[in-house]
N, C-alpha and C positions, 0 to 999 in steps of 0.2 A: 932359117934357124930362129930369126928374131920374132918371127910370127908365131912359131911354136912356143917360144918362150913366154910371149904376151898371152897366148890363149891358156897356158898352164897357170900363169899368175892371176888371170881372170877368173879362172875355174876355182882356184884356190880361195880367192877373194870372195866369190860367191858362196862357196861352202861354208866359209866362216861367218858370212852375213846370215845364211839359213840358220846355222847352229845358234848363233846368237840372238836370232829372232824366236826360234823355237823355246830356247831357254827363258827368254822374257816372258813369253806367253805364259808358260807353266808356272814360272816364279810368281807372276802377277795373281795367278789362281791360288797358289799356295799360301800367299800373304792375305787372303780373304779370312775374316773372322769365321770361327766355328760357332755353331748354334748350340744352345742347350739341349736341343733334341738329340744331338749326337751323343751328348754325355749320358742322357737318360737312357737311350736304347743301346748304345755300344759300350758306355762306360769310358769313353775316351775324353780326356782333359786336354785341351789344346797346349797348355803350359808344361804337361807332363811328357809330351812326345819326344822320343830320343831317335837318334839315327839307327838304332838297332831294332826299333818297333816296326819297321817297314813291313816285313813278313806277316807280323801279327795283324795289322792294320789291313793288309791285302787280303788275307784270309777273312778278316771280317767283313771286307766288302764283299767278297764272293758269297759269303753265308748269309749277310743281311740284305744285299741287293745283288742277286745274281745277274740281273740283266746291266749292271753298271758297266761292265766291260765292253758291252756292245754300244751304249749310249755314249761313253766317253772314250773316243778313240785314242787318247793320250795314255792311258793306262798301261798298255802293253809297251810303249816306247820308255815311259818312266820306269817301268819295271826292269827293261834291259838296261837302262842308263844306271840304275841303281846297283843292278848286279856288276857292271863294269867298275863302279866306283868302289863296291865293296871288295873287288879283287884288287884294286890298286892301295886301298887304305892300309892294310897291314904292312906291306913292304915300305910304304912311304913313312909310316910311323918311325922306323929305324933311320932311314936315309934322309928324309926331309920332313922334319915334324911340323914346320909351318904350312907346307903344301898339304900335310895330312889333316890338319885342322880345317883347311878349306874344303878337303874332301869330305870331312865329317859334316861341314855346314851343308853342303850339297846333299848329302844323304838324308839329313835332318829335313831339308826342303822337299826331298821326294817323298819322304813319309807324311809331311804335312799335305802335300798335294793330294795323296790318295785320302787322307782324311778329310779334306775339303770335298773331294769328288764323292766320297760316301755320304757326306753331310748334304750335299746339293741333291743327291739321288733320293735320300731319305725323306728330304722336305718336299721334293716333287711328289713323290709316293704318298705322303701324308696329305699334302693339298688334293691329289687324286681321290683319296678316300673320303675326305671331308666333302668334296664336290658330288660325289656319288651318292652320299648319305643324305644331301640336303636337295 
């Protein structure tokens, strides 16, 4: 019985570590600065991104960079994570307002991640076009 308990505890600790590492990786990406190119092409300003702009930025990503979802394997996971957070946000506003604020910050970070991924994809695409012309 003790060995089963140790196995369950170790599996839970490993799952917690994997989730924390996944979150740290995409948050470090989301904190990268956005270029002026994104503002010119998509009309997105980094300071004006709100947690409710996620679907708009994701649709812009699909429209302006259709291959971005294939290149960035994180986008589908972030989209699912955002969906879970959006489902939790409204009930938490009434029950636990402080936790609701943390969820809103996470949603804003998800939106920022998609904007950074779009910015990176557009920058690589622009570099390729310049290289082909020269």
